[in-house]
PyMOL CGO cylinders between C-alpha atoms (Angstrom):
from pymol import cmd
from pymol.cgo import CYLINDER

trace = [
    CYLINDER, 47.28, 1.64, -3.62, 46.65, 0.53, -0.04, 0.3, 1, 1, 1, 1, 1, 1,
    CYLINDER, 46.65, 0.53, -0.04, 44.08, -1.62, 1.44, 0.3, 1, 1, 1, 1, 1, 1,
    CYLINDER, 44.08, -1.62, 1.44, 41.74, 0.95, 2.69, 0.3, 1, 1, 1, 1, 1, 1,
    CYLINDER, 41.74, 0.95, 2.69, 41.96, 3.19, -0.81, 0.3, 1, 1, 1, 1, 1, 1,
    CYLINDER, 41.96, 3.19, -0.81, 41.08, 0.04, -2.45, 0.3, 1, 1, 1, 1, 1, 1,
    CYLINDER, 41.08, 0.04, -2.45, 38.14, -1.08, -0.04, 0.3, 1, 1, 1, 1, 1, 1,
    CYLINDER, 38.14, -1.08, -0.04, 36.85, 2.66, -0.30, 0.3, 1, 1, 1, 1, 1, 1,
    CYLINDER, 36.85, 2.66, -0.30, 36.58, 2.83, -4.10, 0.3, 1, 1, 1, 1, 1, 1,
    CYLINDER, 36.58, 2.83, -4.10, 34.67, -0.33, -3.99, 0.3, 1, 1, 1, 1, 1, 1,
    CYLINDER, 34.67, -0.33, -3.99, 32.20, 0.97, -1.57, 0.3, 1, 1, 1, 1, 1, 1,
    CYLINDER, 32.20, 0.97, -1.57, 31.78, 3.98, -3.91, 0.3, 1, 1, 1, 1, 1, 1,
    CYLINDER, 31.78, 3.98, -3.91, 31.39, 1.97, -6.60, 0.3, 1, 1, 1, 1, 1, 1,
    CYLINDER, 31.39, 1.97, -6.60, 28.34, -0.51, -4.92, 0.3, 1, 1, 1, 1, 1, 1,
    CYLINDER, 28.34, -0.51, -4.92, 26.68, 2.12, -2.80, 0.3, 1, 1, 1, 1, 1, 1,
    CYLINDER, 26.68, 2.12, -2.80, 24.08, 3.24, -6.28, 0.3, 1, 1, 1, 1, 1, 1,
    CYLINDER, 24.08, 3.24, -6.28, 23.42, -0.69, -5.69, 0.3, 1, 1, 1, 1, 1, 1,
    CYLINDER, 23.42, -0.69, -5.69, 23.42, -0.66, -1.93, 0.3, 1, 1, 1, 1, 1, 1,
    CYLINDER, 23.42, -0.66, -1.93, 20.52, 1.76, -2.25, 0.3, 1, 1, 1, 1, 1, 1,
    CYLINDER, 20.52, 1.76, -2.25, 18.39, 0.49, -5.06, 0.3, 1, 1, 1, 1, 1, 1,
    CYLINDER, 18.39, 0.49, -5.06, 18.79, -2.88, -2.94, 0.3, 1, 1, 1, 1, 1, 1,
    CYLINDER, 18.79, -2.88, -2.94, 17.86, -0.80, 0.24, 0.3, 1, 1, 1, 1, 1, 1,
    CYLINDER, 17.86, -0.80, 0.24, 14.61, 0.29, -1.42, 0.3, 1, 1, 1, 1, 1, 1,
    CYLINDER, 14.61, 0.29, -1.42, 13.24, -3.30, -3.21, 0.3, 1, 1, 1, 1, 1, 1,
    CYLINDER, 13.24, -3.30, -3.21, 13.77, -4.33, 0.53, 0.3, 1, 1, 1, 1, 1, 1,
    CYLINDER, 13.77, -4.33, 0.53, 12.33, -1.47, 1.94, 0.3, 1, 1, 1, 1, 1, 1,
    CYLINDER, 12.33, -1.47, 1.94, 9.35, -2.13, -0.30, 0.3, 1, 1, 1, 1, 1, 1,
    CYLINDER, 9.35, -2.13, -0.30, 8.52, -5.70, -0.04, 0.3, 1, 1, 1, 1, 1, 1,
    CYLINDER, 8.52, -5.70, -0.04, 8.57, -4.89, 3.95, 0.3, 1, 1, 1, 1, 1, 1,
    CYLINDER, 8.57, -4.89, 3.95, 5.97, -1.91, 3.46, 0.3, 1, 1, 1, 1, 1, 1,
    CYLINDER, 5.97, -1.91, 3.46, 4.17, -3.95, 1.39, 0.3, 1, 1, 1, 1, 1, 1,
    CYLINDER, 4.17, -3.95, 1.39, 3.43, -6.67, 3.79, 0.3, 1, 1, 1, 1, 1, 1,
    CYLINDER, 3.43, -6.67, 3.79, 2.64, -4.47, 6.71, 0.3, 1, 1, 1, 1, 1, 1,
    CYLINDER, 2.64, -4.47, 6.71, 0.19, -2.30, 4.15, 0.3, 1, 1, 1, 1, 1, 1,
    CYLINDER, 0.19, -2.30, 4.15, -1.55, -5.41, 3.50, 0.3, 1, 1, 1, 1, 1, 1,
    CYLINDER, -1.55, -5.41, 3.50, -1.65, -6.76, 7.08, 0.3, 1, 1, 1, 1, 1, 1,
    CYLINDER, -1.65, -6.76, 7.08, -2.95, -2.92, 8.21, 0.3, 1, 1, 1, 1, 1, 1,
    CYLINDER, -2.95, -2.92, 8.21, -6.15, -3.51, 5.57, 0.3, 1, 1, 1, 1, 1, 1,
    CYLINDER, -6.15, -3.51, 5.57, -6.68, -7.02, 6.41, 0.3, 1, 1, 1, 1, 1, 1,
    CYLINDER, -6.68, -7.02, 6.41, -7.33, -6.64, 9.58, 0.3, 1, 1, 1, 1, 1, 1,
    CYLINDER, -7.33, -6.64, 9.58, -9.65, -4.20, 8.89, 0.3, 1, 1, 1, 1, 1, 1,
    CYLINDER, -9.65, -4.20, 8.89, -11.36, -6.68, 6.31, 0.3, 1, 1, 1, 1, 1, 1,
    CYLINDER, -11.36, -6.68, 6.31, -11.58, -9.12, 9.12, 0.3, 1, 1, 1, 1, 1, 1,
    CYLINDER, -11.58, -9.12, 9.12, -13.23, -7.03, 11.32, 0.3, 1, 1, 1, 1, 1, 1,
    CYLINDER, -13.23, -7.03, 11.32, -16.21, -6.64, 9.17, 0.3, 1, 1, 1, 1, 1, 1,
    CYLINDER, -16.21, -6.64, 9.17, -15.12, -2.30, 8.31, 0.3, 1, 1, 1, 1, 1, 1,
    CYLINDER, -15.12, -2.30, 8.31, -15.75, -3.11, 4.45, 0.3, 1, 1, 1, 1, 1, 1,
    CYLINDER, -15.75, -3.11, 4.45, -19.26, -5.13, 5.02, 0.3, 1, 1, 1, 1, 1, 1,
    CYLINDER, -19.26, -5.13, 5.02, -20.75, -3.67, 1.23, 0.3, 1, 1, 1, 1, 1, 1,
    CYLINDER, -20.75, -3.67, 1.23, -24.07, -3.30, 2.51, 0.3, 1, 1, 1, 1, 1, 1,
    CYLINDER, -24.07, -3.30, 2.51, -22.75, -1.13, 5.12, 0.3, 1, 1, 1, 1, 1, 1,
    CYLINDER, -22.75, -1.13, 5.12, -20.64, 0.91, 2.45, 0.3, 1, 1, 1, 1, 1, 1,
    CYLINDER, -20.64, 0.91, 2.45, -23.28, 1.09, -0.49, 0.3, 1, 1, 1, 1, 1, 1,
    CYLINDER, -23.28, 1.09, -0.49, -27.33, 1.21, -0.10, 0.3, 1, 1, 1, 1, 1, 1,
    CYLINDER, -27.33, 1.21, -0.10, -29.55, 0.53, -3.29, 0.3, 1, 1, 1, 1, 1, 1,
    CYLINDER, -29.55, 0.53, -3.29, -32.15, 2.29, -3.61, 0.3, 1, 1, 1, 1, 1, 1,
    CYLINDER, -32.15, 2.29, -3.61, -35.47, 1.16, -5.42, 0.3, 1, 1, 1, 1, 1, 1,
    CYLINDER, -35.47, 1.16, -5.42, -38.04, 2.74, -8.01, 0.3, 1, 1, 1, 1, 1, 1,
    CYLINDER, -38.04, 2.74, -8.01, -41.78, 1.74, -7.47, 0.3, 1, 1, 1, 1, 1, 1,
    CYLINDER, -41.78, 1.74, -7.47, -41.24, -1.11, -9.75, 0.3, 1, 1, 1, 1, 1, 1,
    CYLINDER, -41.24, -1.11, -9.75, -38.36, -2.92, -7.31, 0.3, 1, 1, 1, 1, 1, 1,
    CYLINDER, -38.36, -2.92, -7.31, -35.53, -1.46, -9.82, 0.3, 1, 1, 1, 1, 1, 1,
    CYLINDER, -35.53, -1.46, -9.82, -32.77, -0.52, -8.85, 0.3, 1, 1, 1, 1, 1, 1,
    CYLINDER, -32.77, -0.52, -8.85, -32.56, 3.18, -9.60, 0.3, 1, 1, 1, 1, 1, 1,
    CYLINDER, -32.56, 3.18, -9.60, -29.52, 4.61, -7.27, 0.3, 1, 1, 1, 1, 1, 1,
    CYLINDER, -29.52, 4.61, -7.27, -26.49, 3.59, -5.67, 0.3, 1, 1, 1, 1, 1, 1,
    CYLINDER, -26.49, 3.59, -5.67, -25.62, 5.94, -2.63, 0.3, 1, 1, 1, 1, 1, 1,
    CYLINDER, -25.62, 5.94, -2.63, -22.28, 5.23, -0.77, 0.3, 1, 1, 1, 1, 1, 1,
    CYLINDER, -22.28, 5.23, -0.77, -21.87, 6.18, 2.84, 0.3, 1, 1, 1, 1, 1, 1,
    CYLINDER, -21.87, 6.18, 2.84, -19.04, 8.77, 2.35, 0.3, 1, 1, 1, 1, 1, 1,
    CYLINDER, -19.04, 8.77, 2.35, -18.76, 9.04, 6.21, 0.3, 1, 1, 1, 1, 1, 1,
    CYLINDER, -18.76, 9.04, 6.21, -18.25, 5.59, 6.75, 0.3, 1, 1, 1, 1, 1, 1,
    CYLINDER, -18.25, 5.59, 6.75, -15.18, 5.52, 4.05, 0.3, 1, 1, 1, 1, 1, 1,
    CYLINDER, -15.18, 5.52, 4.05, -13.90, 8.89, 5.37, 0.3, 1, 1, 1, 1, 1, 1,
    CYLINDER, -13.90, 8.89, 5.37, -13.71, 7.12, 8.60, 0.3, 1, 1, 1, 1, 1, 1,
    CYLINDER, -13.71, 7.12, 8.60, -12.31, 3.74, 6.81, 0.3, 1, 1, 1, 1, 1, 1,
    CYLINDER, -12.31, 3.74, 6.81, -9.40, 5.86, 5.31, 0.3, 1, 1, 1, 1, 1, 1,
    CYLINDER, -9.40, 5.86, 5.31, -8.28, 7.34, 8.18, 0.3, 1, 1, 1, 1, 1, 1,
    CYLINDER, -8.28, 7.34, 8.18, -8.25, 4.00, 9.95, 0.3, 1, 1, 1, 1, 1, 1,
    CYLINDER, -8.25, 4.00, 9.95, -6.27, 2.40, 7.48, 0.3, 1, 1, 1, 1, 1, 1,
    CYLINDER, -6.27, 2.40, 7.48, -3.92, 5.30, 7.11, 0.3, 1, 1, 1, 1, 1, 1,
    CYLINDER, -3.92, 5.30, 7.11, -3.98, 5.45, 11.58, 0.3, 1, 1, 1, 1, 1, 1,
    CYLINDER, -3.98, 5.45, 11.58, -2.54, 2.02, 11.47, 0.3, 1, 1, 1, 1, 1, 1,
    CYLINDER, -2.54, 2.02, 11.47, 0.18, 2.52, 8.63, 0.3, 1, 1, 1, 1, 1, 1,
    CYLINDER, 0.18, 2.52, 8.63, 1.98, 5.30, 10.63, 0.3, 1, 1, 1, 1, 1, 1,
    CYLINDER, 1.98, 5.30, 10.63, 1.51, 3.25, 13.75, 0.3, 1, 1, 1, 1, 1, 1,
    CYLINDER, 1.51, 3.25, 13.75, 3.15, 0.35, 12.45, 0.3, 1, 1, 1, 1, 1, 1,
    CYLINDER, 3.15, 0.35, 12.45, 6.33, 2.10, 11.57, 0.3, 1, 1, 1, 1, 1, 1,
    CYLINDER, 6.33, 2.10, 11.57, 5.84, 4.65, 14.84, 0.3, 1, 1, 1, 1, 1, 1,
    CYLINDER, 5.84, 4.65, 14.84, 5.99, 1.19, 16.66, 0.3, 1, 1, 1, 1, 1, 1,
    CYLINDER, 5.99, 1.19, 16.66, 9.65, 0.25, 15.48, 0.3, 1, 1, 1, 1, 1, 1,
    CYLINDER, 9.65, 0.25, 15.48, 8.29, -2.80, 13.75, 0.3, 1, 1, 1, 1, 1, 1,
    CYLINDER, 8.29, -2.80, 13.75, 11.05, -2.53, 11.33, 0.3, 1, 1, 1, 1, 1, 1,
    CYLINDER, 11.05, -2.53, 11.33, 13.19, 0.45, 11.70, 0.3, 1, 1, 1, 1, 1, 1,
    CYLINDER, 13.19, 0.45, 11.70, 16.52, -1.57, 11.09, 0.3, 1, 1, 1, 1, 1, 1,
    CYLINDER, 16.52, -1.57, 11.09, 16.88, -3.96, 7.80, 0.3, 1, 1, 1, 1, 1, 1,
    CYLINDER, 16.88, -3.96, 7.80, 20.43, -5.53, 7.96, 0.3, 1, 1, 1, 1, 1, 1,
    CYLINDER, 20.43, -5.53, 7.96, 21.27, -6.32, 4.13, 0.3, 1, 1, 1, 1, 1, 1,
    CYLINDER, 21.27, -6.32, 4.13, 24.57, -8.27, 3.70, 0.3, 1, 1, 1, 1, 1, 1,
    CYLINDER, 24.57, -8.27, 3.70, 27.25, -6.45, 1.12, 0.3, 1, 1, 1, 1, 1, 1,
    CYLINDER, 27.25, -6.45, 1.12, 27.44, -9.19, -1.09, 0.3, 1, 1, 1, 1, 1, 1,
    CYLINDER, 27.44, -9.19, -1.09, 23.78, -9.11, -1.76, 0.3, 1, 1, 1, 1, 1, 1,
    CYLINDER, 23.78, -9.11, -1.76, 24.66, -5.61, -3.72, 0.3, 1, 1, 1, 1, 1, 1,
    CYLINDER, 24.66, -5.61, -3.72, 26.98, -7.06, -5.82, 0.3, 1, 1, 1, 1, 1, 1,
    CYLINDER, 26.98, -7.06, -5.82, 24.44, -9.32, -7.46, 0.3, 1, 1, 1, 1, 1, 1,
    CYLINDER, 24.44, -9.32, -7.46, 24.61, -13.13, -8.61, 0.3, 1, 1, 1, 1, 1, 1,
    CYLINDER, 24.61, -13.13, -8.61, 24.67, -16.25, -6.52, 0.3, 1, 1, 1, 1, 1, 1,
    CYLINDER, 24.67, -16.25, -6.52, 28.35, -16.27, -5.42, 0.3, 1, 1, 1, 1, 1, 1,
    CYLINDER, 28.35, -16.27, -5.42, 28.10, -13.36, -3.26, 0.3, 1, 1, 1, 1, 1, 1,
    CYLINDER, 28.10, -13.36, -3.26, 24.99, -13.57, -1.87, 0.3, 1, 1, 1, 1, 1, 1,
    CYLINDER, 24.99, -13.57, -1.87, 24.50, -13.34, 1.83, 0.3, 1, 1, 1, 1, 1, 1,
    CYLINDER, 24.50, -13.34, 1.83, 28.32, -12.65, 1.88, 0.3, 1, 1, 1, 1, 1, 1,
    CYLINDER, 28.32, -12.65, 1.88, 30.68, -9.90, 3.58, 0.3, 1, 1, 1, 1, 1, 1,
    CYLINDER, 30.68, -9.90, 3.58, 29.44, -7.62, 6.70, 0.3, 1, 1, 1, 1, 1, 1,
    CYLINDER, 29.44, -7.62, 6.70, 25.92, -6.00, 6.93, 0.3, 1, 1, 1, 1, 1, 1,
    CYLINDER, 25.92, -6.00, 6.93, 24.80, -2.78, 5.86, 0.3, 1, 1, 1, 1, 1, 1,
    CYLINDER, 24.80, -2.78, 5.86, 22.13, -1.08, 7.94, 0.3, 1, 1, 1, 1, 1, 1,
    CYLINDER, 22.13, -1.08, 7.94, 19.20, 0.90, 6.25, 0.3, 1, 1, 1, 1, 1, 1,
    CYLINDER, 19.20, 0.90, 6.25, 17.27, 2.94, 8.54, 0.3, 1, 1, 1, 1, 1, 1,
    CYLINDER, 17.27, 2.94, 8.54, 13.51, 3.83, 8.30, 0.3, 1, 1, 1, 1, 1, 1,
    CYLINDER, 13.51, 3.83, 8.30, 13.35, 7.55, 9.07, 0.3, 1, 1, 1, 1, 1, 1,
    CYLINDER, 13.35, 7.55, 9.07, 10.27, 8.52, 9.08, 0.3, 1, 1, 1, 1, 1, 1,
    CYLINDER, 10.27, 8.52, 9.08, 6.42, 8.06, 7.15, 0.3, 1, 1, 1, 1, 1, 1,
    CYLINDER, 6.42, 8.06, 7.15, 6.27, 11.41, 4.63, 0.3, 1, 1, 1, 1, 1, 1,
    CYLINDER, 6.27, 11.41, 4.63, 2.69, 10.70, 3.13, 0.3, 1, 1, 1, 1, 1, 1,
    CYLINDER, 2.69, 10.70, 3.13, 0.07, 7.88, 3.94, 0.3, 1, 1, 1, 1, 1, 1,
    CYLINDER, 0.07, 7.88, 3.94, -2.46, 8.70, 0.99, 0.3, 1, 1, 1, 1, 1, 1,
    CYLINDER, -2.46, 8.70, 0.99, -5.60, 6.45, 0.47, 0.3, 1, 1, 1, 1, 1, 1,
    CYLINDER, -5.60, 6.45, 0.47, -8.49, 6.82, -1.45, 0.3, 1, 1, 1, 1, 1, 1,
    CYLINDER, -8.49, 6.82, -1.45, -11.78, 4.33, -2.93, 0.3, 1, 1, 1, 1, 1, 1,
    CYLINDER, -11.78, 4.33, -2.93, -12.55, 3.28, -6.23, 0.3, 1, 1, 1, 1, 1, 1,
    CYLINDER, -12.55, 3.28, -6.23, -14.92, 1.41, -7.92, 0.3, 1, 1, 1, 1, 1, 1,
    CYLINDER, -14.92, 1.41, -7.92, -15.35, -0.98, -10.60, 0.3, 1, 1, 1, 1, 1, 1,
    CYLINDER, -15.35, -0.98, -10.60, -18.64, -2.27, -12.52, 0.3, 1, 1, 1, 1, 1, 1,
    CYLINDER, -18.64, -2.27, -12.52, -18.05, -5.90, -14.52, 0.3, 1, 1, 1, 1, 1, 1,
    CYLINDER, -18.05, -5.90, -14.52, -21.01, -7.61, -16.38, 0.3, 1, 1, 1, 1, 1, 1,
    CYLINDER, -21.01, -7.61, -16.38, -20.94, -10.81, -15.25, 0.3, 1, 1, 1, 1, 1, 1,
    CYLINDER, -20.94, -10.81, -15.25, -23.53, -12.55, -16.92, 0.3, 1, 1, 1, 1, 1, 1,
    CYLINDER, -23.53, -12.55, -16.92, -27.78, -11.42, -18.24, 0.3, 1, 1, 1, 1, 1, 1,
    CYLINDER, -27.78, -11.42, -18.24, -28.62, -8.64, -16.12, 0.3, 1, 1, 1, 1, 1, 1,
    CYLINDER, -28.62, -8.64, -16.12, -25.95, -9.11, -13.62, 0.3, 1, 1, 1, 1, 1, 1,
    CYLINDER, -25.95, -9.11, -13.62, -23.16, -6.66, -12.74, 0.3, 1, 1, 1, 1, 1, 1,
    CYLINDER, -23.16, -6.66, -12.74, -20.17, -7.48, -10.48, 0.3, 1, 1, 1, 1, 1, 1,
    CYLINDER, -20.17, -7.48, -10.48, -19.60, -3.62, -8.27, 0.3, 1, 1, 1, 1, 1, 1,
    CYLINDER, -19.60, -3.62, -8.27, -16.09, -3.79, -6.74, 0.3, 1, 1, 1, 1, 1, 1,
    CYLINDER, -16.09, -3.79, -6.74, -15.16, -0.96, -4.11, 0.3, 1, 1, 1, 1, 1, 1,
    CYLINDER, -15.16, -0.96, -4.11, -10.68, -0.83, -4.36, 0.3, 1, 1, 1, 1, 1, 1,
    CYLINDER, -10.68, -0.83, -4.36, -8.87, 0.41, -2.06, 0.3, 1, 1, 1, 1, 1, 1,
    CYLINDER, -8.87, 0.41, -2.06, -5.99, 2.44, -3.17, 0.3, 1, 1, 1, 1, 1, 1,
    CYLINDER, -5.99, 2.44, -3.17, -2.93, 3.65, -0.86, 0.3, 1, 1, 1, 1, 1, 1,
    CYLINDER, -2.93, 3.65, -0.86, 0.43, 5.03, -0.92, 0.3, 1, 1, 1, 1, 1, 1,
    CYLINDER, 0.43, 5.03, -0.92, 2.95, 5.33, 0.96, 0.3, 1, 1, 1, 1, 1, 1,
    CYLINDER, 2.95, 5.33, 0.96, 6.21, 7.31, 1.50, 0.3, 1, 1, 1, 1, 1, 1,
    CYLINDER, 6.21, 7.31, 1.50, 8.79, 6.92, 3.59, 0.3, 1, 1, 1, 1, 1, 1,
    CYLINDER, 8.79, 6.92, 3.59, 12.19, 8.22, 3.93, 0.3, 1, 1, 1, 1, 1, 1,
    CYLINDER, 12.19, 8.22, 3.93, 15.21, 5.79, 4.07, 0.3, 1, 1, 1, 1, 1, 1,
    CYLINDER, 15.21, 5.79, 4.07, 18.61, 5.74, 4.70, 0.3, 1, 1, 1, 1, 1, 1,
    CYLINDER, 18.61, 5.74, 4.70, 21.33, 4.40, 4.85, 0.3, 1, 1, 1, 1, 1, 1,
    CYLINDER, 21.33, 4.40, 4.85, 23.87, 5.51, 7.49, 0.3, 1, 1, 1, 1, 1, 1,
    CYLINDER, 23.87, 5.51, 7.49, 27.08, 6.95, 6.32, 0.3, 1, 1, 1, 1, 1, 1,
    CYLINDER, 27.08, 6.95, 6.32, 25.58, 6.99, 2.72, 0.3, 1, 1, 1, 1, 1, 1,
    CYLINDER, 25.58, 6.99, 2.72, 22.67, 9.15, 1.55, 0.3, 1, 1, 1, 1, 1, 1,
    CYLINDER, 22.67, 9.15, 1.55, 18.64, 9.68, 2.29, 0.3, 1, 1, 1, 1, 1, 1,
    CYLINDER, 18.64, 9.68, 2.29, 15.81, 8.42, 0.02, 0.3, 1, 1, 1, 1, 1, 1,
    CYLINDER, 15.81, 8.42, 0.02, 12.53, 8.05, -0.46, 0.3, 1, 1, 1, 1, 1, 1,
    CYLINDER, 12.53, 8.05, -0.46, 10.57, 5.12, -1.38, 0.3, 1, 1, 1, 1, 1, 1,
    CYLINDER, 10.57, 5.12, -1.38, 6.95, 4.80, -2.14, 0.3, 1, 1, 1, 1, 1, 1,
    CYLINDER, 6.95, 4.80, -2.14, 5.14, 2.04, -2.09, 0.3, 1, 1, 1, 1, 1, 1,
    CYLINDER, 5.14, 2.04, -2.09, 1.51, 2.11, -3.78, 0.3, 1, 1, 1, 1, 1, 1,
    CYLINDER, 1.51, 2.11, -3.78, -1.04, -1.08, -3.74, 0.3, 1, 1, 1, 1, 1, 1,
    CYLINDER, -1.04, -1.08, -3.74, -4.85, -1.17, -4.83, 0.3, 1, 1, 1, 1, 1, 1,
    CYLINDER, -4.85, -1.17, -4.83, -6.92, -3.85, -2.53, 0.3, 1, 1, 1, 1, 1, 1,
    CYLINDER, -6.92, -3.85, -2.53, -10.42, -4.95, -3.58, 0.3, 1, 1, 1, 1, 1, 1,
    CYLINDER, -10.42, -4.95, -3.58, -12.44, -4.73, -0.51, 0.3, 1, 1, 1, 1, 1, 1,
    CYLINDER, -12.44, -4.73, -0.51, -15.85, -5.80, -1.03, 0.3, 1, 1, 1, 1, 1, 1,
    CYLINDER, -15.85, -5.80, -1.03, -18.07, -6.47, -3.54, 0.3, 1, 1, 1, 1, 1, 1,
    CYLINDER, -18.07, -6.47, -3.54, -21.57, -7.63, -4.62, 0.3, 1, 1, 1, 1, 1, 1,
    CYLINDER, -21.57, -7.63, -4.62, -23.65, -8.65, -8.04, 0.3, 1, 1, 1, 1, 1, 1,
    CYLINDER, -23.65, -8.65, -8.04, -26.46, -6.24, -8.82, 0.3, 1, 1, 1, 1, 1, 1,
    CYLINDER, -26.46, -6.24, -8.82, -29.28, -7.93, -9.97, 0.3, 1, 1, 1, 1, 1, 1,
    CYLINDER, -29.28, -7.93, -9.97, -30.83, -5.80, -13.32, 0.3, 1, 1, 1, 1, 1, 1,
    CYLINDER, -30.83, -5.80, -13.32, -29.72, -2.67, -15.31, 0.3, 1, 1, 1, 1, 1, 1,
    CYLINDER, -29.72, -2.67, -15.31, -27.26, -0.92, -13.45, 0.3, 1, 1, 1, 1, 1, 1,
    CYLINDER, -27.26, -0.92, -13.45, -28.73, 2.67, -12.13, 0.3, 1, 1, 1, 1, 1, 1,
    CYLINDER, -28.73, 2.67, -12.13, -27.33, 5.81, -14.37, 0.3, 1, 1, 1, 1, 1, 1,
    CYLINDER, -27.33, 5.81, -14.37, -27.09, 7.36, -10.99, 0.3, 1, 1, 1, 1, 1, 1,
    CYLINDER, -27.09, 7.36, -10.99, -24.41, 6.58, -8.33, 0.3, 1, 1, 1, 1, 1, 1,
    CYLINDER, -24.41, 6.58, -8.33, -23.04, 8.88, -5.66, 0.3, 1, 1, 1, 1, 1, 1,
    CYLINDER, -23.04, 8.88, -5.66, -19.31, 8.91, -6.57, 0.3, 1, 1, 1, 1, 1, 1,
    CYLINDER, -19.31, 8.91, -6.57, -17.23, 6.37, -4.46, 0.3, 1, 1, 1, 1, 1, 1,
    CYLINDER, -17.23, 6.37, -4.46, -13.38, 7.90, -6.44, 0.3, 1, 1, 1, 1, 1, 1,
    CYLINDER, -13.38, 7.90, -6.44, -13.65, 11.56, -4.53, 0.3, 1, 1, 1, 1, 1, 1,
    CYLINDER, -13.65, 11.56, -4.53, -13.42, 9.71, -0.55, 0.3, 1, 1, 1, 1, 1, 1,
    CYLINDER, -13.42, 9.71, -0.55, -9.97, 9.49, 1.32, 0.3, 1, 1, 1, 1, 1, 1,
    CYLINDER, -9.97, 9.49, 1.32, -6.96, 11.45, 2.25, 0.3, 1, 1, 1, 1, 1, 1,
    CYLINDER, -6.96, 11.45, 2.25, -5.16, 11.12, 5.20, 0.3, 1, 1, 1, 1, 1, 1,
    CYLINDER, -5.16, 11.12, 5.20, -5.06, 11.71, 9.13, 0.3, 1, 1, 1, 1, 1, 1,
]
cmd.load_cgo(trace, "trace")
């Protein structure tokens, strides 16, 4: 058996491991990029609770309803989606390189051998939605948290091998407040907001 044939057999056997490793690496890089986009919006003050939720009070001064600013949530949802698209379109991490030895596993081969490239071809989809949670934190005190749920799907390719998709999902608490008094029964649902650009 020739050396070329042996190398060909080895490559065929490690290709599935190469794709698995590539997916892990792309997931890690995407997660950093997604969190960076969200963090930038948080630092800008985009997720100010008082701008997103209005606490309505009755004649006794008790909170009677929580009303969400749906228009602002939809705007933020679109901003986040567009920000993630832009990060990839700017080719921040179009090509990643992984040593072939990493696909073999173990410490002995880690970082050894020629690099194989993983190419992020395109973003297939970005979905964002808001959700919320109420948690009792004391007598007549409730913590209200608003979460951003995001899922990003990208198409990746190992040149000369195959294409596949990677989906990265995350849930980030973007703002919260403590409500003093009973939680009102009337609440304009946050969970239906969101979408993609």
